C-alpha positions in Angstrom: 51.8 108.3 -11.1 49.4 105.6 -10.4 45.8 106.3 -9.5 43.4 104.2 -7.5 43.1 100.5 -7.3 39.8 100.6 -9.3 41.6 101.0 -12.5 42.0 104.7 -12.7 45.6 105.6 -13.7 47.1 109.0 -14.1 50.4 109.0 -15.8 52.7 112.0 -15.7 54.9 112.0 -18.8 57.4 114.9 -19.1 60.4 114.7 -21.3 62.8 116.3 -18.8 61.9 113.9 -16.1 61.9 111.0 -18.5 65.3 111.8 -19.8 66.7 112.1 -16.2 65.1 108.8 -15.3 66.6 107.1 -18.3 70.0 108.4 -17.3 69.4 107.3 -13.7 68.4 103.7 -14.8 71.6 103.5 -17.0 73.9 104.8 -14.3 72.7 103.6 -10.9 72.4 99.9 -10.2 70.1 100.1 -7.2 67.4 102.7 -7.9 65.0 101.7 -5.1 66.4 104.2 -2.6 66.0 107.1 -5.0 62.6 105.9 -6.0 61.6 105.7 -2.3 62.8 109.3 -1.8 60.8 110.5 -4.8 57.7 108.6 -3.5 58.0 110.1 -0.1 58.4 113.6 -1.5 55.3 113.1 -3.6 53.5 111.7 -0.6 54.3 114.8 1.5 53.3 117.2 -1.3 50.0 115.4 -1.9 49.2 115.8 1.8 50.1 119.5 1.5 47.6 119.9 -1.3 44.8 118.8 1.1 46.1 121.2 3.8 46.4 124.1 1.4 43.3 123.2 -0.5 45.2 123.6 -3.8 46.0 121.6 -6.9 49.6 120.7 -7.7 50.1 124.0 -9.5 48.9 126.0 -6.5 45.5 126.9 -7.8 42.7 127.0 -5.2 40.2 124.2 -5.3 36.6 125.0 -6.2 34.6 126.1 -3.2 32.1 123.7 -1.7 28.6 123.9 -3.0 25.9 125.3 -0.7 24.3 121.9 -0.5 27.5 120.3 0.7 28.0 123.0 3.3 24.5 122.5 4.6 25.0 118.7 4.7 28.3 119.1 6.6 26.7 121.5 9.1 23.8 119.1 9.7 26.2 116.2 10.3 28.4 118.3 12.6 31.4 118.1 10.3 33.8 121.0 10.2 33.1 123.2 7.1 36.2 125.3 7.1 38.2 122.9 4.9 37.4 121.4 1.6 37.7 117.6 1.4 38.1 117.4 5.2 35.3 115.6 7.1 35.2 114.6 10.7 38.5 112.8 10.0 41.0 113.4 7.3 40.3 109.9 5.9 41.0 110.5 2.2 44.1 112.6 3.0 45.3 110.1 5.5 44.8 107.1 3.2 47.1 108.5 0.5 50.3 106.3 0.5 53.6 106.3 -1.3 54.7 103.4 -3.4 57.9 102.6 -5.2 59.9 100.0 -7.0 63.0 99.7 -9.1 61.5 101.7 -11.9 58.5 103.5 -10.4 57.6 106.0 -7.7 54.2 107.5 -6.9 51.3 107.9 -4.6 48.0 106.1 -4.5 44.7 106.1 -2.5 44.0 103.5 0.1 41.5 100.7 -0.1 37.9 101.8 0.1 38.6 105.4 -1.0 39.3 104.9 -4.7 35.8 105.9 -6.0 35.6 108.9 -3.7 39.2 109.9 -4.6 38.5 109.6 -8.3 35.3 111.8 -7.9 37.2 114.5 -6.1 40.3 114.3 -8.3 38.4 114.4 -11.6 35.0 115.7 -10.7 31.6 114.3 -11.7 29.5 116.3 -14.1 26.5 114.1 -13.6 26.5 114.9 -9.8 27.7 118.5 -10.3 30.9 117.9 -8.4 33.8 120.0 -9.5 37.3 118.5 -9.8 39.6 119.2 -6.9 43.0 117.7 -8.1 45.2 116.6 -5.2 47.6 114.2 -7.0 50.1 115.2 -9.7 53.2 117.2 -10.3 53.4 121.0 -10.4 56.4 122.9 -11.7 57.9 123.1 -8.3 57.5 119.3 -7.9 59.1 118.6 -11.2 62.1 120.7 -10.2 62.4 118.8 -6.9 62.1 115.4 -8.5 64.8 116.4 -11.0 67.0 117.6 -8.1 66.5 114.3 -6.3 67.5 112.4 -9.5 70.5 114.7 -10.1 71.8 114.3 -6.6 71.6 110.5 -6.9 73.5 110.7 -10.2 76.2 112.9 -8.7 76.7 110.6 -5.8 76.9 107.6 -8.2 80.0 109.1 -10.0 
C-alpha cells in the first residue's frame, strides 16, 4: 500500500495475497475493475479506522495526551474523538488509488507530514503512533475473497 506523496511508503507483503494476485494477473486480462474494488474496500476500512479509533487489527489508538486535550479545548475543537478536529480533514483526504497491478489508499495533498506523524508517531515530539492504514486479518480475508470471486467469474 502506498503512503504519502512525501516519499513515505508502506508496503504490505503477504505470501497468501501475493500468490492470489499472481494467479489473478495470469488469469484475468483486465485487472483494473478488481483493483478498483480492492482500493474502494481499503478506502472504506481506512475511514472506519478513524471512526472506531482503532488500528487495522482492531487495537485502540493511544489516548490523547493531556496537553493535546487542553489545546483542543482552548481551540473549541471536539475532544471526544482522536484524530478528529473541527473537521475530519485527514480522514476525509484519504483516497483510493488503483491501476492494472496496484490497489491502495493514500493521503491527500497537504496532509502527508501530519498523516505520517500520526501513522508512525514521533518520538522527538512524544507523539504516539496511531496507525490508520494497513491490512488486518479481516482485511486480508476480504481482499482474498475479492480476488477469488474475480478468478471464479473469469472461468
